[in-house]
C-alpha positions in Angstrom: -0.1 -1.9 10.4 3.4 -3.2 9.8 4.0 -6.9 8.8 7.2 -9.1 8.2 7.2 -12.7 7.1 9.8 -15.5 7.1 9.5 -19.4 7.0 6.0 -19.5 6.9 5.4 -17.1 9.8 4.2 -13.7 9.8 4.4 -10.9 12.5 2.1 -7.8 12.6 1.8 -4.7 14.6 -1.1 -2.2 14.6 -2.6 0.9 16.0 -4.0 -1.1 19.0 -0.3 -1.7 19.9 -0.7 -5.5 19.7 1.8 -8.0 18.3 0.1 -11.0 16.5 1.9 -13.8 15.1 0.2 -16.0 12.3 0.9 -19.2 10.6 1.0 -18.7 6.8 0.0 -22.2 5.7 -3.0 -22.3 8.0 -3.8 -18.6 8.1 -4.3 -19.0 11.9 -3.3 -16.7 14.8 -0.6 -18.4 16.7 -0.2 -15.6 19.5 -1.2 -12.2 20.4 0.5 -9.9 22.9 -0.3 -6.2 23.8 2.9 -5.2 23.0 2.8 -1.4 23.4 0.7 1.4 25.2 0.7 3.5 21.9 0.2 2.5 18.3 3.1 -0.3 17.3 4.1 1.0 14.1 7.0 -1.2 13.2 8.2 -4.8 13.3 11.0 -7.2 12.0 11.7 -10.8 12.5 15.1 -12.3 12.9 16.3 -14.9 10.4 15.7 -17.5 13.0 12.2 -16.7 13.1 12.0 -17.0 17.0 12.9 -13.3 17.7 10.7 -10.3 17.0 11.4 -6.6 17.5 8.7 -4.0 17.8 8.6 -0.3 17.8 5.9 2.2 19.1 4.8 5.8 19.3 4.8 5.2 23.0 8.7 5.6 22.8 9.6 2.0 23.2 11.3 -0.6 21.2 10.8 -4.2 22.5 12.6 -7.6 21.7 10.5 -10.7 21.9 11.5 -14.4 22.1 8.3 -16.1 20.6 9.1 -19.3 21.8 9.2 -18.0 25.4 5.7 -16.6 25.7 4.0 -13.2 25.6 6.4 -11.1 27.8 9.4 -9.2 25.8 12.7 -10.2 26.7 14.2 -6.6 26.4 12.5 -3.1 26.5 14.3 -0.1 25.4 13.1 3.4 26.0 14.0 6.4 24.0 17.8 7.1 24.3 18.7 3.8 25.4 21.1 1.3 23.7 21.0 -2.6 23.6 23.9 -4.7 23.2 23.1 -8.3 22.1 
């Protein structure tokens, strides 16, 4: 399990490969995405709380735009680079 929080929002990843986003004030689950095929073992959130990055044992790093839905906006495979 990995978690990061900012501005009242929490993003978590876990062994089931899911990315979950929570509202801290209500404790409710805001969204859930099947982020990875393998265990999702790291997560970080941009300061804007709109973008989240997840990493997995499946060899991928994914960038998510939480305002755009449950599909990653970028997927990096091992040995790739992303220029934002």
